[in-house]
Kinemage of the C-alpha trace (Angstrom):
@kinemage 1
@onewidth
@group {chain A} dominant
@subgroup {mainchain}
@vectorlist {calphas} color= white
{ca met a 1} P 2.350 -16.296 -37.094
{ca lys a 2} L 2.360 -19.342 -34.854
{ca tyr a 3} L 3.527 -19.443 -31.255
{ca leu a 4} L 4.860 -22.472 -29.472
{ca tyr a 5} L 3.625 -22.424 -25.883
{ca ser a 6} L 5.706 -24.474 -23.479
{ca pro a 7} L 4.373 -23.840 -19.963
{ca gln a 8} L 6.817 -23.443 -17.078
{ca pro a 9} L 6.078 -23.911 -13.383
{ca thr a 10} L 4.441 -20.814 -11.871
{ca glu a 11} L 6.390 -19.331 -8.992
{ca ser a 12} L 4.666 -17.934 -5.917
{ca ile a 13} L 5.824 -16.210 -2.754
{ca thr a 14} L 7.341 -18.094 0.158
{ca leu a 15} L 5.402 -17.540 3.356
{ca glu a 16} L 7.041 -17.856 6.777
{ca val a 17} L 5.847 -17.357 10.346
{ca glu a 18} L 8.914 -16.376 12.351
{ca trp a 19} L 9.347 -15.522 16.001
{ca ser a 20} L 11.993 -15.233 18.690
{ca pro a 21} L 12.416 -13.289 21.954
{ca val a 22} L 14.735 -10.921 20.061
{ca trp a 23} L 11.905 -9.958 17.702
{ca glu a 24} L 9.673 -9.212 20.697
{ca met a 25} L 12.334 -7.027 22.319
{ca ile a 26} L 12.961 -5.107 19.098
{ca leu a 27} L 9.220 -4.498 18.645
{ca gly a 28} L 9.025 -3.301 22.244
{ca ile a 29} L 11.849 -0.827 21.633
{ca ala a 30} L 10.207 0.323 18.392
{ca gly a 31} L 6.894 0.905 20.157
{ca tyr a 32} L 8.352 2.607 23.216
{ca thr a 33} L 10.349 5.066 21.103
{ca tyr a 34} L 7.386 5.955 18.838
{ca glu a 35} L 6.595 9.053 20.880
{ca asn a 36} L 3.760 10.456 18.743
{ca leu a 37} L 1.756 7.226 18.803
{ca arg a 38} L 2.818 5.667 22.083
{ca his a 39} L -0.365 6.701 23.874
{ca thr a 40} L -2.298 4.298 21.611
{ca phe a 41} L -0.198 1.226 22.481
{ca asp a 42} L -1.631 -1.411 24.807
{ca met a 43} L 1.685 -1.387 26.671
{ca asp a 44} L 1.819 2.360 27.290
{ca lys a 45} L 0.537 2.266 30.903
{ca ala a 46} L 2.705 -0.747 31.747
{ca trp a 47} L 5.782 0.972 30.343
{ca glu a 48} L 5.020 4.054 32.426
{ca ser a 49} L 4.479 2.038 35.605
{ca tyr a 50} L 7.826 0.257 35.198
{ca leu a 51} L 9.731 3.376 34.191
{ca val a 52} L 11.209 3.797 37.685
{ca ser a 53} L 13.037 0.470 37.334
{ca met a 54} L 14.627 1.432 34.008
{ca ser a 55} L 18.407 1.870 34.207
{ca pro a 56} L 19.833 5.333 33.415
{ca ile a 57} L 21.817 3.892 30.497
{ca leu a 58} L 18.648 2.383 28.990
{ca val a 59} L 16.826 5.717 29.337
{ca glu a 60} L 19.710 7.387 27.517
{ca arg a 61} L 19.883 4.756 24.745
{ca leu a 62} L 16.124 4.815 24.149
{ca lys a 63} L 16.165 8.579 23.847
{ca glu a 64} L 18.933 8.271 21.260
{ca ile a 65} L 16.973 5.679 19.283
{ca gln a 66} L 13.840 7.815 19.481
{ca glu a 67} L 15.691 10.803 18.021
{ca thr a 68} L 17.328 8.807 15.212
{ca asn a 69} L 14.712 6.111 14.457
{ca leu a 70} L 17.492 3.529 14.594
{ca trp a 71} L 14.972 0.935 15.778
{ca phe a 72} L 14.434 0.413 12.045
{ca gly a 73} L 18.021 -0.838 11.769
{ca leu a 74} L 17.407 -3.430 14.480
{ca ile a 75} L 14.530 -4.812 12.410
{ca met a 76} L 16.591 -4.912 9.217
{ca leu a 77} L 19.476 -6.765 10.874
{ca gln a 78} L 17.261 -9.274 12.671
{ca asn a 79} L 15.483 -9.970 9.379
{ca glu a 80} L 18.725 -10.776 7.571
{ca his a 81} L 20.321 -12.714 10.431
{ca pro a 82} L 17.581 -14.055 12.719
{ca ala a 83} L 18.875 -14.507 16.253
{ca ser a 84} L 17.146 -16.380 19.047
{ca ser a 85} L 18.911 -14.536 21.872
{ca val a 86} L 20.438 -11.120 22.521
{ca gln a 87} L 23.873 -12.723 22.863
{ca glu a 88} L 23.531 -14.394 19.467
{ca phe a 89} L 22.377 -11.106 17.910
{ca ser a 90} L 25.388 -9.285 19.398
{ca asn a 91} L 27.817 -11.927 18.155
{ca leu a 92} L 26.373 -11.813 14.637
{ca leu a 93} L 26.744 -8.025 14.435
{ca tyr a 94} L 30.504 -8.194 14.663
{ca glu a 95} L 30.735 -11.016 12.116
{ca ile a 96} L 29.075 -9.043 9.298
{ca glu a 97} L 31.314 -7.352 6.734
{ca val a 98} L 30.989 -3.575 7.083
{ca asp a 99} L 29.729 -3.047 3.495
{ca asp a 100} L 27.115 -5.765 3.999
{ca phe a 101} L 26.218 -4.274 7.373
{ca tyr a 102} L 25.277 -0.931 5.833
{ca glu a 103} L 23.495 -2.558 2.900
{ca met a 104} L 21.277 -4.371 5.403
{ca leu a 105} L 20.619 -1.172 7.351
{ca leu a 106} L 19.807 1.076 4.401
{ca pro a 107} L 16.096 0.922 3.510
{ca tyr a 108} L 15.005 -0.214 0.060
{ca lys a 109} L 12.921 2.295 -1.887
{ca asp a 110} L 12.533 1.136 -5.487
{ca arg a 111} L 14.410 -0.184 -8.519
{ca glu a 112} L 15.319 3.308 -9.690
{ca thr a 113} L 17.218 4.113 -6.497
{ca glu a 114} L 18.624 0.655 -5.741
{ca ala a 115} L 22.017 1.423 -7.306
{ca lys a 116} L 22.251 4.547 -5.151
{ca arg a 117} L 21.475 2.493 -2.036
{ca lys a 118} L 24.238 0.004 -2.796
{ca gln a 119} L 26.731 2.752 -3.600
{ca thr a 120} L 25.959 4.394 -0.268
{ca ser a 121} L 26.640 1.146 1.579
{ca lys a 122} L 30.012 0.796 -0.172
{ca his a 123} L 31.000 4.385 0.634
{ca his a 124} L 29.709 4.365 4.188
{ca asp a 125} L 32.543 6.656 5.285
{ca lys a 126} L 31.129 9.548 3.225
{ca lys a 127} L 28.314 11.458 4.948
{ca glu a 128} L 27.287 13.174 1.724
{ca met a 129} L 26.291 9.804 0.262
{ca phe a 130} L 23.813 9.306 3.107
{ca glu a 131} L 22.478 12.828 2.620
{ca thr a 132} L 21.873 12.130 -1.046
{ca tyr a 133} L 20.106 8.846 -0.424
{ca ala a 134} L 18.091 10.369 2.433
{ca ser a 135} L 16.612 12.852 -0.055
{ca cys a 136} L 14.817 9.905 -1.695
{ca phe a 137} L 12.672 9.599 1.453
{ca glu a 138} L 11.758 13.250 2.005
{ca thr a 139} L 8.038 12.480 2.037
{ca his a 140} L 8.397 9.526 4.419
{ca glu a 141} L 7.574 10.002 8.088
{ca tyr a 142} L 10.924 8.791 9.443
{ca leu a 143} L 13.170 7.061 6.880
{ca gly a 144} L 14.845 10.244 5.645
{ca gly a 145} L 15.989 11.138 9.145
{ca tyr a 146} L 16.960 7.522 9.798
{ca val a 147} L 19.268 7.419 6.754
{ca arg a 148} L 20.875 10.732 7.738
{ca ser a 149} L 21.464 9.398 11.236
{ca leu a 150} L 23.296 6.369 9.849
{ca gly a 151} L 25.766 8.734 8.196
{ca his a 152} L 26.658 10.266 11.553
{ca tyr a 153} L 27.532 6.976 13.257
{ca ser a 154} L 30.504 4.698 12.811
{ca tyr a 155} L 29.979 0.977 12.344
{ca arg a 156} L 31.281 0.311 15.847
{ca asp a 157} L 29.121 3.014 17.426
{ca ile a 158} L 25.990 1.476 15.885
{ca cys a 159} L 26.965 -1.982 17.123
{ca val a 160} L 27.535 -0.676 20.651
{ca leu a 161} L 24.226 1.219 20.621
{ca phe a 162} L 22.288 -1.826 19.404
{ca thr a 163} L 23.859 -4.386 21.740
{ca thr a 164} L 23.681 -2.144 24.805
{ca thr a 165} L 20.054 -1.203 24.160
{ca leu a 166} L 18.954 -4.800 23.627
{ca gln a 167} L 20.819 -6.066 26.687
{ca glu a 168} L 19.419 -3.321 28.918
{ca trp a 169} L 15.901 -3.718 27.489
{ca glu a 170} L 15.995 -7.474 28.142
{ca asn a 171} L 17.084 -6.882 31.745
{ca trp a 172} L 14.245 -4.399 32.184
{ca ile a 173} L 11.318 -6.017 30.353
{ca ser a 174} L 12.004 -9.488 31.773
{ca gln a 175} L 10.949 -8.064 35.167
{ca his a 176} L 7.443 -7.531 33.784
{ca pro a 177} L 5.132 -10.126 35.381
{ca asp a 178} L 3.604 -11.059 32.008
{ca trp a 179} L 6.881 -11.489 30.108
{ca lys a 180} L 7.025 -15.288 30.440
{ca gln a 181} L 3.365 -15.585 29.500
{ca trp a 182} L 4.022 -13.539 26.335
{ca leu a 183} L 6.919 -15.776 25.366
{ca gln a 184} L 4.845 -18.910 25.852
{ca ala a 185} L 1.928 -17.478 23.853
{ca leu a 186} L 4.186 -16.327 21.027
{ca thr a 187} L 5.924 -19.691 20.895
{ca tyr a 188} L 2.535 -21.406 20.644
{ca glu a 189} L 1.428 -18.987 17.908
{ca ser a 190} L 4.522 -19.634 15.778
{ca lys a 191} L 4.215 -23.418 16.197
{ca arg a 192} L 0.509 -23.294 15.334
{ca his a 193} L 1.312 -21.822 11.943
{ca arg a 194} L 4.470 -23.791 11.257
{ca ser a 195} L 2.775 -25.616 8.367
{ca val a 196} L 1.319 -22.892 6.164
{ca asp a 197} L -0.765 -23.622 3.061
{ca leu a 198} L 1.587 -22.259 0.397
{ca thr a 199} L -0.914 -22.900 -2.394
{ca lys a 200} L -3.018 -19.970 -1.142
{ca pro a 201} L -0.536 -17.554 0.466
{ca ile a 202} L -2.726 -14.438 0.181
{ca glu a 203} L -5.596 -16.109 2.037
{ca ala a 204} L -3.167 -17.531 4.601
{ca ile a 205} L -1.711 -14.078 5.315
{ca glu a 206} L -5.153 -12.605 5.971
{ca arg a 207} L -6.193 -15.545 8.176
{ca ile a 208} L -3.023 -15.691 10.286
{ca thr a 209} L -2.716 -11.932 10.836
{ca gly a 210} L -6.407 -11.411 11.487
{ca gly a 211} L -7.120 -9.224 8.483
{ca val a 212} L -3.961 -8.040 6.685
{ca gln a 213} L -4.732 -7.846 2.978
{ca tyr a 214} L -1.572 -8.392 0.946
{ca tyr a 215} L -1.287 -7.766 -2.767
{ca pro a 216} L 1.741 -9.281 -4.562
{ca glu a 217} L 4.502 -6.805 -5.374
{ca pro a 218} L 7.305 -6.934 -7.943
{ca ser a 219} L 10.540 -8.439 -6.588
{ca ile a 220} L 8.938 -9.700 -3.354
{ca trp a 221} L 9.569 -13.435 -3.076
{ca thr a 222} L 9.276 -13.927 0.673
{ca val a 223} L 6.640 -12.718 3.110
{ca lys a 224} L 7.431 -13.031 6.803
{ca leu a 225} L 4.724 -12.883 9.451
{ca ile a 226} L 6.023 -12.045 12.929
{ca pro a 227} L 3.558 -12.156 15.854
{ca his a 228} L 4.092 -9.731 18.714
{ca ala a 229} L 2.666 -8.684 22.070
{ca ser a 230} L 4.612 -5.464 22.670
{ca tyr a 231} L 3.462 -3.496 19.596
{ca arg a 232} L -0.264 -4.182 20.062
{ca pro a 233} L -2.712 -3.140 18.672
{ca trp a 234} L -0.780 -2.147 15.563
{ca val a 235} L 0.360 -4.033 12.499
{ca leu a 236} L 3.820 -2.846 11.486
{ca glu a 237} L 4.767 -3.246 7.829
{ca asn a 238} L 8.283 -3.108 6.385
{ca arg a 239} L 10.141 -4.448 3.379
{ca thr a 240} L 13.584 -5.105 1.974
{ca ala a 241} L 14.538 -5.537 -1.681
{ca asn a 242} L 12.951 -8.990 -1.804
{ca thr a 243} L 11.124 -9.574 1.493
{ca lys a 244} L 7.901 -8.197 2.971
{ca leu a 245} L 7.532 -8.121 6.742
{ca phe a 246} L 4.244 -7.980 8.629
{ca phe a 247} L 4.404 -7.734 12.419
{ca tyr a 248} L 0.909 -8.618 13.599
{ca pro a 249} L -0.601 -8.448 17.107
{ca leu a 250} L -1.041 -11.655 19.043
{ca asn a 251} L -4.640 -12.680 19.659
{ca glu a 252} L -5.532 -11.226 23.038
{ca asp a 253} L -7.346 -14.423 24.047
{ca tyr a 254} L -3.893 -15.888 24.746
{ca leu a 255} L -3.038 -13.126 27.208
{ca ile a 256} L -6.042 -12.371 29.402
{ca glu a 257} L -7.609 -14.198 32.326
{ca pro a 258} L -11.348 -14.982 32.564
{ca gly a 259} L -13.341 -11.955 33.700
{ca val a 260} L -10.757 -9.433 32.484
{ca pro a 261} L -12.193 -7.316 29.636
{ca pro a 262} L -10.160 -7.532 26.422
{ca thr a 263} L -8.131 -4.419 25.727
{ca ala a 264} L -9.703 -4.228 22.263
{ca leu a 265} L -13.179 -4.047 23.833
{ca val a 266} L -12.138 -1.268 26.226
{ca arg a 267} L -10.308 0.597 23.454
{ca ser a 268} L -13.307 0.407 21.121
{ca his a 269} L -15.737 1.799 23.686
{ca lys a 270} L -13.336 4.588 24.616
{ca ala a 271} L -12.894 5.453 20.942
{ca leu a 272} L -16.647 5.886 20.554
{ca gly a 273} L -17.028 7.859 23.780
{ca asp a 274} L -16.345 11.177 22.081
{ca glu a 275} L -18.681 13.287 19.947
{ca leu a 276} L -16.011 14.391 17.464
{ca arg a 277} L -14.835 10.851 16.812
{ca leu a 278} L -18.424 9.714 16.232
{ca arg a 279} L -18.922 12.578 13.788
{ca leu a 280} L -15.741 11.594 11.975
{ca leu a 281} L -17.036 8.041 11.560
{ca tyr a 282} L -20.377 9.367 10.298
{ca gln a 283} L -18.569 11.450 7.694
{ca leu a 284} L -16.335 8.580 6.577
{ca val a 285} L -19.391 6.391 5.986
{ca lys a 286} L -20.001 8.606 2.947
{ca gly a 287} L -16.563 7.822 1.524
{ca pro a 288} L -12.783 8.110 2.068
{ca leu a 289} L -11.352 11.532 2.892
{ca ser a 290} L -7.885 12.986 3.337
{ca leu a 291} L -6.743 14.770 6.489
{ca gln a 292} L -6.904 18.079 4.609
{ca glu a 293} L -10.489 17.449 3.476
{ca leu a 294} L -11.572 16.503 6.993
{ca ser a 295} L -9.828 19.570 8.421
{ca val a 296} L -11.784 21.833 6.071
{ca gln a 297} L -15.118 20.115 6.741
{ca phe a 298} L -14.778 20.216 10.525
{ca ser a 299} L -12.860 23.515 10.760
{ca ile a 300} L -10.379 21.823 13.074
{ca ser a 301} L -6.575 21.762 12.920
{ca lys a 302} L -4.860 18.816 11.279
{ca thr a 303} L -2.947 18.119 14.502
{ca thr a 304} L -6.167 17.686 16.499
{ca leu a 305} L -7.761 15.565 13.790
{ca his a 306} L -4.680 13.366 13.440
{ca his a 307} L -4.802 12.640 17.178
{ca gln a 308} L -8.503 11.740 17.070
{ca leu a 309} L -8.095 9.607 13.946
{ca ser a 310} L -5.164 7.741 15.523
{ca ile a 311} L -7.513 6.673 18.336
{ca leu a 312} L -10.064 5.434 15.792
{ca lys a 313} L -7.279 3.645 13.894
{ca ala a 314} L -6.059 1.956 17.078
{ca ala a 315} L -9.611 0.659 17.595
{ca lys a 316} L -9.576 -0.491 13.945
{ca phe a 317} L -12.704 1.515 13.099
{ca val a 318} L -10.701 3.471 10.526
{ca arg a 319} L -8.049 2.580 7.965
{ca ala a 320} L -5.454 4.934 6.493
{ca glu a 321} L -3.572 4.522 3.250
{ca lys a 322} L -1.350 7.195 1.717
{ca gly a 323} L -2.938 9.897 3.840
{ca val a 324} L -6.521 8.946 2.985
{ca tyr a 325} L -8.838 7.721 5.741
{ca ser a 326} L -11.662 5.248 5.205
{ca leu a 327} L -14.142 3.346 7.339
{ca asn a 328} L -13.533 -0.280 8.297
{ca pro a 329} L -17.082 -1.711 8.062
{ca thr a 330} L -16.004 -5.169 9.210
{ca gln a 331} L -14.864 -3.805 12.567
{ca ile a 332} L -17.985 -1.652 12.888
{ca his a 333} L -20.228 -4.694 12.459
{ca ser a 334} L -18.167 -6.966 14.734
{ca phe a 335} L -17.978 -4.328 17.482
{ca ser a 336} L -21.572 -4.842 18.573
{ca ala a 337} L -20.883 -8.527 19.313
{ca gly a 338} L -17.914 -7.802 21.586
{ca leu a 339} L -19.810 -6.863 24.760
{ca pro a 340} L -22.264 -9.821 24.751
{ca lys a 341} L -19.331 -12.163 24.098
{ca tyr a 342} L -17.373 -10.797 27.070
{ca leu a 343} L -20.417 -10.926 29.361
{ca gly a 344} L -21.231 -14.463 28.250
{ca leu a 345} L -24.664 -13.510 26.937
{ca his a 346} L -25.846 -15.700 24.106
{ca glu a 347} L -28.950 -15.373 22.006
């Protein structure tokens, strides 16, 4: 049998670096309302120090978002309809058809459940539809509860919650003395990567984000890279049916003055200033381990271990994927160069 081979152009992903003040505000809200991990955020102390100036309505709205994980909806809407200002975001909300609105909000899981997701968006007035779709995310940390929460809100209530929270957050965070500096640094970062080498998107993603390793996925045609200051030191990863989103921390060199130690340097030394955390690293040198395996080996509760591992993760000494922890040798090796670099000591 003979085959006639007629080659067609090979398609690759589209890579975009996108930023706006609205993205930064949404990431700030997402970080502030992540109660279990907030102590690891660079902004945690600053948020606490400015808490007294937060309006009562913002306190109330943030508590509501924390309980429902509706920050995820802000990300989904901003991804579909990028806005450059809070006013533009608010205007766009009320222009979206209700069915489309819920389709944007509902998280994508996989091809098998995509029909269920779209049916839920069409029948957004039926709570049982949200309950059914939420069951698809039972093993996820927050998406199951997020989907259930959507079923308990009306379209208008969600719009009011989102617009009020963003407006109040903008009024509050803009008082921070570093806010303008962040905006300038983020603008520079997005302009610096405006022309991305699309012939090598995987390499470009790792270079721009400072280490994110992306492996192509079925149905993903666009990868968006969004720099942030508010969610540091974490990389936040999300996706829609056809788009992958990576929110990566802005290089701290843009944000600190000469003589001020980088937060990453301070965080790394603090992470190593504990016997248990050092022992955990020593154990992970031998190979990846799950939380359960580490709990058995150290005879320590999973809750305690999770807290200690989150500190090591924040310092980037440890990676976690699907509940399995592994050492990050690149960060271990680069750590030793951090102090001489800060002190200006050269060999």
